[in-house]
PDB file of N, CA, C and O in Angstrom:
ATOM      1  N   MET A   1      40.997 -18.064  22.043  1.00  0.00           N
ATOM      2  CA  MET A   1      41.445 -16.748  22.437  1.00  0.00           C
ATOM      3  C   MET A   1      42.525 -16.838  23.507  1.00  0.00           C
ATOM      4  O   MET A   1      42.922 -15.822  24.077  1.00  0.00           O
ATOM      5  N   GLY A   2      42.991 -18.022  23.777  1.00  0.00           N
ATOM      6  CA  GLY A   2      43.985 -18.194  24.821  1.00  0.00           C
ATOM      7  C   GLY A   2      45.398 -17.890  24.379  1.00  0.00           C
ATOM      8  O   GLY A   2      46.267 -17.678  25.225  1.00  0.00           O
ATOM      9  N   THR A   3      45.656 -17.862  23.093  1.00  0.00           N
ATOM     10  CA  THR A   3      47.023 -17.627  22.617  1.00  0.00           C
ATOM     11  C   THR A   3      47.127 -16.252  21.967  1.00  0.00           C
ATOM     12  O   THR A   3      46.132 -15.642  21.575  1.00  0.00           O
ATOM     13  N   ASP A   4      48.362 -15.793  21.869  1.00  0.00           N
ATOM     14  CA  ASP A   4      48.591 -14.498  21.217  1.00  0.00           C
ATOM     15  C   ASP A   4      48.222 -14.544  19.742  1.00  0.00           C
ATOM     16  O   ASP A   4      47.742 -13.557  19.184  1.00  0.00           O
ATOM     17  N   GLU A   5      48.447 -15.697  19.111  1.00  0.00           N
ATOM     18  CA  GLU A   5      48.116 -15.836  17.690  1.00  0.00           C
ATOM     19  C   GLU A   5      46.605 -15.731  17.470  1.00  0.00           C
ATOM     20  O   GLU A   5      46.156 -15.095  16.516  1.00  0.00           O
ATOM     21  N   ALA A   6      45.831 -16.349  18.346  1.00  0.00           N
ATOM     22  CA  ALA A   6      44.371 -16.282  18.222  1.00  0.00           C
ATOM     23  C   ALA A   6      43.878 -14.859  18.421  1.00  0.00           C
ATOM     24  O   ALA A   6      42.962 -14.424  17.723  1.00  0.00           O
ATOM     25  N   ARG A   7      44.461 -14.132  19.351  1.00  0.00           N
ATOM     26  CA  ARG A   7      44.071 -12.734  19.563  1.00  0.00           C
ATOM     27  C   ARG A   7      44.383 -11.883  18.333  1.00  0.00           C
ATOM     28  O   ARG A   7      43.609 -10.996  17.974  1.00  0.00           O
ATOM     29  N   LYS A   8      45.507 -12.154  17.696  1.00  0.00           N
ATOM     30  CA  LYS A   8      45.888 -11.413  16.498  1.00  0.00           C
ATOM     31  C   LYS A   8      44.904 -11.669  15.361  1.00  0.00           C
ATOM     32  O   LYS A   8      44.494 -10.736  14.670  1.00  0.00           O
ATOM     33  N   VAL A   9      44.521 -12.939  15.166  1.00  0.00           N
ATOM     34  CA  VAL A   9      43.551 -13.286  14.121  1.00  0.00           C
ATOM     35  C   VAL A   9      42.224 -12.611  14.396  1.00  0.00           C
ATOM     36  O   VAL A   9      41.610 -12.071  13.476  1.00  0.00           O
ATOM     37  N   TYR A  10      41.764 -12.627  15.636  1.00  0.00           N
ATOM     38  CA  TYR A  10      40.482 -12.005  15.983  1.00  0.00           C
ATOM     39  C   TYR A  10      40.541 -10.497  15.767  1.00  0.00           C
ATOM     40  O   TYR A  10      39.567  -9.898  15.310  1.00  0.00           O
ATOM     41  N   LYS A  11      41.666  -9.885  16.087  1.00  0.00           N
ATOM     42  CA  LYS A  11      41.808  -8.445  15.889  1.00  0.00           C
ATOM     43  C   LYS A  11      41.742  -8.088  14.408  1.00  0.00           C
ATOM     44  O   LYS A  11      41.121  -7.091  14.041  1.00  0.00           O
ATOM     45  N   GLU A  12      42.376  -8.891  13.553  1.00  0.00           N
ATOM     46  CA  GLU A  12      42.315  -8.657  12.111  1.00  0.00           C
ATOM     47  C   GLU A  12      40.897  -8.846  11.588  1.00  0.00           C
ATOM     48  O   GLU A  12      40.448  -8.093  10.725  1.00  0.00           O
ATOM     49  N   ARG A  13      40.193  -9.843  12.104  1.00  0.00           N
ATOM     50  CA  ARG A  13      38.809 -10.089  11.682  1.00  0.00           C
ATOM     51  C   ARG A  13      37.930  -8.904  12.051  1.00  0.00           C
ATOM     52  O   ARG A  13      37.087  -8.485  11.258  1.00  0.00           O
ATOM     53  N   ALA A  14      38.119  -8.369  13.234  1.00  0.00           N
ATOM     54  CA  ALA A  14      37.313  -7.234  13.674  1.00  0.00           C
ATOM     55  C   ALA A  14      37.526  -6.034  12.767  1.00  0.00           C
ATOM     56  O   ALA A  14      36.602  -5.252  12.542  1.00  0.00           O
ATOM     57  N   ALA A  15      38.724  -5.884  12.251  1.00  0.00           N
ATOM     58  CA  ALA A  15      39.024  -4.735  11.397  1.00  0.00           C
ATOM     59  C   ALA A  15      38.471  -4.896   9.987  1.00  0.00           C
ATOM     60  O   ALA A  15      38.295  -3.900   9.285  1.00  0.00           O
ATOM     61  N   THR A  16      38.192  -6.127   9.553  1.00  0.00           N
ATOM     62  CA  THR A  16      37.733  -6.331   8.176  1.00  0.00           C
ATOM     63  C   THR A  16      36.279  -6.784   8.118  1.00  0.00           C
ATOM     64  O   THR A  16      35.440  -6.087   7.547  1.00  0.00           O
ATOM     65  N   ALA A  17      35.976  -7.911   8.684  1.00  0.00           N
ATOM     66  CA  ALA A  17      34.639  -8.496   8.552  1.00  0.00           C
ATOM     67  C   ALA A  17      33.574  -7.647   9.228  1.00  0.00           C
ATOM     68  O   ALA A  17      32.491  -7.464   8.673  1.00  0.00           O
ATOM     69  N   GLU A  18      33.853  -7.137  10.390  1.00  0.00           N
ATOM     70  CA  GLU A  18      32.849  -6.357  11.102  1.00  0.00           C
ATOM     71  C   GLU A  18      32.567  -5.048  10.391  1.00  0.00           C
ATOM     72  O   GLU A  18      31.442  -4.550  10.444  1.00  0.00           O
ATOM     73  N   CYS A  19      33.549  -4.487   9.736  1.00  0.00           N
ATOM     74  CA  CYS A  19      33.347  -3.261   8.973  1.00  0.00           C
ATOM     75  C   CYS A  19      32.395  -3.516   7.804  1.00  0.00           C
ATOM     76  O   CYS A  19      31.515  -2.703   7.521  1.00  0.00           O
ATOM     77  N   VAL A  20      32.579  -4.641   7.135  1.00  0.00           N
ATOM     78  CA  VAL A  20      31.708  -4.990   6.007  1.00  0.00           C
ATOM     79  C   VAL A  20      30.277  -5.190   6.501  1.00  0.00           C
ATOM     80  O   VAL A  20      29.330  -4.738   5.856  1.00  0.00           O
ATOM     81  N   ASN A  21      30.116  -5.855   7.627  1.00  0.00           N
ATOM     82  CA  ASN A  21      28.776  -6.072   8.182  1.00  0.00           C
ATOM     83  C   ASN A  21      28.119  -4.747   8.564  1.00  0.00           C
ATOM     84  O   ASN A  21      26.927  -4.553   8.323  1.00  0.00           O
ATOM     85  N   ALA A  22      28.880  -3.846   9.150  1.00  0.00           N
ATOM     86  CA  ALA A  22      28.334  -2.545   9.527  1.00  0.00           C
ATOM     87  C   ALA A  22      27.916  -1.747   8.292  1.00  0.00           C
ATOM     88  O   ALA A  22      26.869  -1.100   8.300  1.00  0.00           O
ATOM     89  N   LEU A  23      28.719  -1.789   7.241  1.00  0.00           N
ATOM     90  CA  LEU A  23      28.365  -1.085   6.016  1.00  0.00           C
ATOM     91  C   LEU A  23      27.104  -1.672   5.382  1.00  0.00           C
ATOM     92  O   LEU A  23      26.273  -0.933   4.853  1.00  0.00           O
ATOM     93  N   ALA A  24      26.962  -2.988   5.433  1.00  0.00           N
ATOM     94  CA  ALA A  24      25.767  -3.619   4.874  1.00  0.00           C
ATOM     95  C   ALA A  24      24.519  -3.179   5.638  1.00  0.00           C
ATOM     96  O   ALA A  24      23.486  -2.893   5.033  1.00  0.00           O
ATOM     97  N   ARG A  25      24.613  -3.127   6.946  1.00  0.00           N
ATOM     98  CA  ARG A  25      23.467  -2.657   7.738  1.00  0.00           C
ATOM     99  C   ARG A  25      23.167  -1.197   7.440  1.00  0.00           C
ATOM    100  O   ARG A  25      22.006  -0.796   7.368  1.00  0.00           O
ATOM    101  N   GLU A  26      24.210  -0.411   7.268  1.00  0.00           N
ATOM    102  CA  GLU A  26      24.029   1.006   6.970  1.00  0.00           C
ATOM    103  C   GLU A  26      23.357   1.214   5.611  1.00  0.00           C
ATOM    104  O   GLU A  26      22.650   2.200   5.407  1.00  0.00           O
ATOM    105  N   ARG A  27      23.581   0.290   4.695  1.00  0.00           N
ATOM    106  CA  ARG A  27      23.001   0.385   3.348  1.00  0.00           C
ATOM    107  C   ARG A  27      21.641  -0.288   3.252  1.00  0.00           C
ATOM    108  O   ARG A  27      21.097  -0.425   2.156  1.00  0.00           O
ATOM    109  N   GLY A  28      21.089  -0.707   4.374  1.00  0.00           N
ATOM    110  CA  GLY A  28      19.727  -1.214   4.363  1.00  0.00           C
ATOM    111  C   GLY A  28      19.571  -2.709   4.452  1.00  0.00           C
ATOM    112  O   GLY A  28      18.456  -3.213   4.320  1.00  0.00           O
ATOM    113  N   LEU A  29      20.635  -3.430   4.670  1.00  0.00           N
ATOM    114  CA  LEU A  29      20.540  -4.885   4.766  1.00  0.00           C
ATOM    115  C   LEU A  29      20.305  -5.277   6.229  1.00  0.00           C
ATOM    116  O   LEU A  29      21.128  -5.953   6.847  1.00  0.00           O
ATOM    117  N   THR A  30      19.175  -4.840   6.757  1.00  0.00           N
ATOM    118  CA  THR A  30      18.843  -5.183   8.139  1.00  0.00           C
ATOM    119  C   THR A  30      17.807  -6.292   8.193  1.00  0.00           C
ATOM    120  O   THR A  30      17.809  -7.118   9.105  1.00  0.00           O
ATOM    121  N   ARG A  31      16.932  -6.300   7.214  1.00  0.00           N
ATOM    122  CA  ARG A  31      15.897  -7.327   7.164  1.00  0.00           C
ATOM    123  C   ARG A  31      15.681  -7.709   5.706  1.00  0.00           C
ATOM    124  O   ARG A  31      15.530  -6.846   4.841  1.00  0.00           O
ATOM    125  N   LEU A  32      15.670  -8.983   5.452  1.00  0.00           N
ATOM    126  CA  LEU A  32      15.461  -9.445   4.077  1.00  0.00           C
ATOM    127  C   LEU A  32      13.975  -9.433   3.754  1.00  0.00           C
ATOM    128  O   LEU A  32      13.147  -9.877   4.548  1.00  0.00           O
ATOM    129  N   ARG A  33      13.659  -8.923   2.591  1.00  0.00           N
ATOM    130  CA  ARG A  33      12.260  -8.794   2.174  1.00  0.00           C
ATOM    131  C   ARG A  33      11.857  -9.872   1.182  1.00  0.00           C
ATOM    132  O   ARG A  33      10.828  -9.761   0.516  1.00  0.00           O
ATOM    133  N   VAL A  34      12.664 -10.902   1.087  1.00  0.00           N
ATOM    134  CA  VAL A  34      12.362 -12.019   0.196  1.00  0.00           C
ATOM    135  C   VAL A  34      12.334 -13.297   1.011  1.00  0.00           C
ATOM    136  O   VAL A  34      12.824 -13.344   2.139  1.00  0.00           O
ATOM    137  N   ARG A  35      11.754 -14.332   0.426  1.00  0.00           N
ATOM    138  CA  ARG A  35      11.687 -15.624   1.094  1.00  0.00           C
ATOM    139  C   ARG A  35      12.299 -16.669   0.185  1.00  0.00           C
ATOM    140  O   ARG A  35      12.222 -16.591  -1.041  1.00  0.00           O
ATOM    141  N   GLY A  36      12.899 -17.633   0.819  1.00  0.00           N
ATOM    142  CA  GLY A  36      13.492 -18.714   0.063  1.00  0.00           C
ATOM    143  C   GLY A  36      14.993 -18.558  -0.068  1.00  0.00           C
ATOM    144  O   GLY A  36      15.518 -17.450  -0.178  1.00  0.00           O
ATOM    145  N   ARG A  37      15.667 -19.690  -0.053  1.00  0.00           N
ATOM    146  CA  ARG A  37      17.128 -19.694  -0.082  1.00  0.00           C
ATOM    147  C   ARG A  37      17.685 -19.051  -1.356  1.00  0.00           C
ATOM    148  O   ARG A  37      18.663 -18.306  -1.297  1.00  0.00           O
ATOM    149  N   THR A  38      17.078 -19.332  -2.485  1.00  0.00           N
ATOM    150  CA  THR A  38      17.587 -18.805  -3.754  1.00  0.00           C
ATOM    151  C   THR A  38      17.471 -17.287  -3.809  1.00  0.00           C
ATOM    152  O   THR A  38      18.407 -16.607  -4.232  1.00  0.00           O
ATOM    153  N   LYS A  39      16.336 -16.755  -3.386  1.00  0.00           N
ATOM    154  CA  LYS A  39      16.147 -15.306  -3.421  1.00  0.00           C
ATOM    155  C   LYS A  39      17.033 -14.598  -2.409  1.00  0.00           C
ATOM    156  O   LYS A  39      17.583 -13.536  -2.702  1.00  0.00           O
ATOM    157  N   VAL A  40      17.175 -15.175  -1.226  1.00  0.00           N
ATOM    158  CA  VAL A  40      18.054 -14.585  -0.215  1.00  0.00           C
ATOM    159  C   VAL A  40      19.487 -14.563  -0.719  1.00  0.00           C
ATOM    160  O   VAL A  40      20.199 -13.572  -0.559  1.00  0.00           O
ATOM    161  N   ARG A  41      19.898 -15.652  -1.323  1.00  0.00           N
ATOM    162  CA  ARG A  41      21.259 -15.713  -1.871  1.00  0.00           C
ATOM    163  C   ARG A  41      21.453 -14.643  -2.936  1.00  0.00           C
ATOM    164  O   ARG A  41      22.512 -14.019  -2.995  1.00  0.00           O
ATOM    165  N   GLY A  42      20.447 -14.422  -3.776  1.00  0.00           N
ATOM    166  CA  GLY A  42      20.529 -13.390  -4.800  1.00  0.00           C
ATOM    167  C   GLY A  42      20.676 -12.000  -4.203  1.00  0.00           C
ATOM    168  O   GLY A  42      21.487 -11.202  -4.674  1.00  0.00           O
ATOM    169  N   VAL A  43      19.900 -11.709  -3.173  1.00  0.00           N
ATOM    170  CA  VAL A  43      20.000 -10.403  -2.515  1.00  0.00           C
ATOM    171  C   VAL A  43      21.377 -10.217  -1.902  1.00  0.00           C
ATOM    172  O   VAL A  43      21.981  -9.153  -2.032  1.00  0.00           O
ATOM    173  N   LEU A  44      21.870 -11.242  -1.239  1.00  0.00           N
ATOM    174  CA  LEU A  44      23.189 -11.135  -0.607  1.00  0.00           C
ATOM    175  C   LEU A  44      24.298 -10.995  -1.640  1.00  0.00           C
ATOM    176  O   LEU A  44      25.253 -10.248  -1.428  1.00  0.00           O
ATOM    177  N   LEU A  45      24.180 -11.702  -2.749  1.00  0.00           N
ATOM    178  CA  LEU A  45      25.188 -11.572  -3.799  1.00  0.00           C
ATOM    179  C   LEU A  45      25.171 -10.174  -4.423  1.00  0.00           C
ATOM    180  O   LEU A  45      26.225  -9.633  -4.758  1.00  0.00           O
ATOM    181  N   LEU A  46      23.991  -9.594  -4.579  1.00  0.00           N
ATOM    182  CA  LEU A  46      23.913  -8.226  -5.106  1.00  0.00           C
ATOM    183  C   LEU A  46      24.540  -7.233  -4.141  1.00  0.00           C
ATOM    184  O   LEU A  46      25.226  -6.302  -4.563  1.00  0.00           O
ATOM    185  N   HIS A  47      24.306  -7.426  -2.843  1.00  0.00           N
ATOM    186  CA  HIS A  47      24.939  -6.550  -1.854  1.00  0.00           C
ATOM    187  C   HIS A  47      26.458  -6.709  -1.894  1.00  0.00           C
ATOM    188  O   HIS A  47      27.187  -5.722  -1.804  1.00  0.00           O
ATOM    189  N   ALA A  48      26.934  -7.938  -2.027  1.00  0.00           N
ATOM    190  CA  ALA A  48      28.372  -8.179  -2.085  1.00  0.00           C
ATOM    191  C   ALA A  48      28.974  -7.530  -3.338  1.00  0.00           C
ATOM    192  O   ALA A  48      30.045  -6.926  -3.274  1.00  0.00           O
ATOM    193  N   LEU A  49      28.292  -7.654  -4.458  1.00  0.00           N
ATOM    194  CA  LEU A  49      28.766  -7.042  -5.698  1.00  0.00           C
ATOM    195  C   LEU A  49      28.819  -5.519  -5.565  1.00  0.00           C
ATOM    196  O   LEU A  49      29.804  -4.888  -5.949  1.00  0.00           O
ATOM    197  N   ALA A  50      27.760  -4.942  -5.022  1.00  0.00           N
ATOM    198  CA  ALA A  50      27.731  -3.494  -4.837  1.00  0.00           C
ATOM    199  C   ALA A  50      28.844  -3.046  -3.896  1.00  0.00           C
ATOM    200  O   ALA A  50      29.501  -2.036  -4.147  1.00  0.00           O
ATOM    201  N   HIS A  51      29.057  -3.785  -2.826  1.00  0.00           N
ATOM    202  CA  HIS A  51      30.121  -3.440  -1.879  1.00  0.00           C
ATOM    203  C   HIS A  51      31.487  -3.497  -2.563  1.00  0.00           C
ATOM    204  O   HIS A  51      32.300  -2.586  -2.408  1.00  0.00           O
ATOM    205  N   ASN A  52      31.734  -4.557  -3.312  1.00  0.00           N
ATOM    206  CA  ASN A  52      33.025  -4.707  -3.979  1.00  0.00           C
ATOM    207  C   ASN A  52      33.261  -3.607  -5.008  1.00  0.00           C
ATOM    208  O   ASN A  52      34.374  -3.093  -5.122  1.00  0.00           O
ATOM    209  N   LEU A  53      32.227  -3.244  -5.754  1.00  0.00           N
ATOM    210  CA  LEU A  53      32.378  -2.162  -6.732  1.00  0.00           C
ATOM    211  C   LEU A  53      32.637  -0.822  -6.054  1.00  0.00           C
ATOM    212  O   LEU A  53      33.470  -0.043  -6.517  1.00  0.00           O
ATOM    213  N   MET A  54      31.935  -0.552  -4.967  1.00  0.00           N
ATOM    214  CA  MET A  54      32.150   0.710  -4.263  1.00  0.00           C
ATOM    215  C   MET A  54      33.545   0.778  -3.653  1.00  0.00           C
ATOM    216  O   MET A  54      34.181   1.832  -3.681  1.00  0.00           O
ATOM    217  N   ARG A  55      34.024  -0.326  -3.106  1.00  0.00           N
ATOM    218  CA  ARG A  55      35.378  -0.356  -2.543  1.00  0.00           C
ATOM    219  C   ARG A  55      36.426  -0.211  -3.644  1.00  0.00           C
ATOM    220  O   ARG A  55      37.427   0.484  -3.464  1.00  0.00           O
ATOM    221  N   THR A  56      36.198  -0.863  -4.779  1.00  0.00           N
ATOM    222  CA  THR A  56      37.132  -0.732  -5.893  1.00  0.00           C
ATOM    223  C   THR A  56      37.184   0.708  -6.368  1.00  0.00           C
ATOM    224  O   THR A  56      38.264   1.244  -6.616  1.00  0.00           O
ATOM    225  N   PHE A  57      36.031   1.333  -6.496  1.00  0.00           N
ATOM    226  CA  PHE A  57      35.996   2.723  -6.949  1.00  0.00           C
ATOM    227  C   PHE A  57      36.676   3.643  -5.946  1.00  0.00           C
ATOM    228  O   PHE A  57      37.348   4.597  -6.338  1.00  0.00           O
ATOM    229  N   ALA A  58      36.508   3.368  -4.654  1.00  0.00           N
ATOM    230  CA  ALA A  58      37.118   4.212  -3.628  1.00  0.00           C
ATOM    231  C   ALA A  58      38.625   4.014  -3.554  1.00  0.00           C
ATOM    232  O   ALA A  58      39.367   4.975  -3.354  1.00  0.00           O
ATOM    233  N   LEU A  59      39.083   2.778  -3.712  1.00  0.00           N
ATOM    234  CA  LEU A  59      40.501   2.489  -3.515  1.00  0.00           C
ATOM    235  C   LEU A  59      41.325   2.554  -4.798  1.00  0.00           C
ATOM    236  O   LEU A  59      42.496   2.933  -4.763  1.00  0.00           O
ATOM    237  N   ALA A  60      40.728   2.189  -5.922  1.00  0.00           N
ATOM    238  CA  ALA A  60      41.478   2.154  -7.182  1.00  0.00           C
ATOM    239  C   ALA A  60      40.562   2.506  -8.349  1.00  0.00           C
ATOM    240  O   ALA A  60      40.211   1.630  -9.139  1.00  0.00           O
ATOM    241  N   PRO A  61      40.171   3.762  -8.469  1.00  0.00           N
ATOM    242  CA  PRO A  61      39.230   4.138  -9.533  1.00  0.00           C
ATOM    243  C   PRO A  61      39.768   3.888 -10.934  1.00  0.00           C
ATOM    244  O   PRO A  61      38.990   3.729 -11.875  1.00  0.00           O
ATOM    245  N   GLU A  62      41.090   3.851 -11.086  1.00  0.00           N
ATOM    246  CA  GLU A  62      41.656   3.611 -12.413  1.00  0.00           C
ATOM    247  C   GLU A  62      41.339   2.209 -12.922  1.00  0.00           C
ATOM    248  O   GLU A  62      41.362   1.975 -14.130  1.00  0.00           O
ATOM    249  N   LEU A  63      41.044   1.279 -12.024  1.00  0.00           N
ATOM    250  CA  LEU A  63      40.669  -0.067 -12.461  1.00  0.00           C
ATOM    251  C   LEU A  63      39.307  -0.076 -13.150  1.00  0.00           C
ATOM    252  O   LEU A  63      39.024  -0.958 -13.960  1.00  0.00           O
ATOM    253  N   LEU A  64      38.468   0.902 -12.831  1.00  0.00           N
ATOM    254  CA  LEU A  64      37.147   1.001 -13.454  1.00  0.00           C
ATOM    255  C   LEU A  64      37.126   2.012 -14.594  1.00  0.00           C
ATOM    256  O   LEU A  64      36.078   2.267 -15.187  1.00  0.00           O
ATOM    257  N   GLY A  65      38.290   2.589 -14.899  1.00  0.00           N
ATOM    258  CA  GLY A  65      38.359   3.534 -16.004  1.00  0.00           C
ATOM    259  C   GLY A  65      38.195   4.974 -15.596  1.00  0.00           C
ATOM    260  O   GLY A  65      38.060   5.843 -16.458  1.00  0.00           O
ATOM    261  N   PHE A  66      38.201   5.260 -14.299  1.00  0.00           N
ATOM    262  CA  PHE A  66      38.088   6.637 -13.821  1.00  0.00           C
ATOM    263  C   PHE A  66      39.452   7.093 -13.342  1.00  0.00           C
ATOM    264  O   PHE A  66      40.246   6.286 -12.858  1.00  0.00           O
ATOM    265  N   GLY A  67      39.722   8.358 -13.470  1.00  0.00           N
ATOM    266  CA  GLY A  67      40.966   8.917 -12.947  1.00  0.00           C
ATOM    267  C   GLY A  67      42.163   8.759 -13.864  1.00  0.00           C
ATOM    268  O   GLY A  67      43.291   9.031 -13.454  1.00  0.00           O
ATOM    269  N   THR A  68      41.942   8.323 -15.102  1.00  0.00           N
ATOM    270  CA  THR A  68      43.040   8.214 -16.056  1.00  0.00           C
ATOM    271  C   THR A  68      42.756   9.125 -17.230  1.00  0.00           C
ATOM    272  O   THR A  68      41.617   9.542 -17.445  1.00  0.00           O
ATOM    273  N   GLN A  69      43.786   9.429 -17.984  1.00  0.00           N
ATOM    274  CA  GLN A  69      43.610  10.303 -19.144  1.00  0.00           C
ATOM    275  C   GLN A  69      42.919   9.579 -20.298  1.00  0.00           C
ATOM    276  O   GLN A  69      42.288  10.217 -21.141  1.00  0.00           O
ATOM    277  N   HIS A  70      43.033   8.262 -20.342  1.00  0.00           N
ATOM    278  CA  HIS A  70      42.456   7.484 -21.436  1.00  0.00           C
ATOM    279  C   HIS A  70      41.138   6.853 -21.042  1.00  0.00           C
ATOM    280  O   HIS A  70      40.808   5.760 -21.503  1.00  0.00           O
ATOM    281  N   SER A  71      40.397   7.514 -20.213  1.00  0.00           N
ATOM    282  CA  SER A  71      39.143   6.962 -19.728  1.00  0.00           C
ATOM    283  C   SER A  71      38.087   6.958 -20.835  1.00  0.00           C
ATOM    284  O   SER A  71      37.959   7.947 -21.556  1.00  0.00           O
ATOM    285  N   PRO A  72      37.338   5.881 -20.985  1.00  0.00           N
ATOM    286  CA  PRO A  72      36.285   5.836 -22.010  1.00  0.00           C
ATOM    287  C   PRO A  72      35.082   6.697 -21.632  1.00  0.00           C
ATOM    288  O   PRO A  72      34.186   6.879 -22.456  1.00  0.00           O
ATOM    289  N   PHE A  73      35.034   7.234 -20.408  1.00  0.00           N
ATOM    290  CA  PHE A  73      33.889   7.995 -19.953  1.00  0.00           C
ATOM    291  C   PHE A  73      34.071   9.499 -20.166  1.00  0.00           C
ATOM    292  O   PHE A  73      33.191  10.277 -19.800  1.00  0.00           O
ATOM    293  N   ARG A  74      35.171   9.912 -20.740  1.00  0.00           N
ATOM    294  CA  ARG A  74      35.402  11.361 -20.956  1.00  0.00           C
ATOM    295  C   ARG A  74      35.091  11.733 -22.360  1.00  0.00           C
ATOM    296  O   ARG A  74      35.222  12.899 -22.733  1.00  0.00           O
TER     297      ARG A  74
END
């Protein structure tokens, strides 16, 4: 944190990574209800998948087939 470049990297991290962590806690990922590395990894991967899908839908719904005239869901 002694250089301007390090401060810039930390500031960018705070804007991205910490937001994802806060959203995960808000969605109930405060305590894992499973035991074992494999099960924990599965829970975390499901949370990551859900987060990515929700962000994709919020930022670019046309990628999922929503918001276009040729949508398969209409």
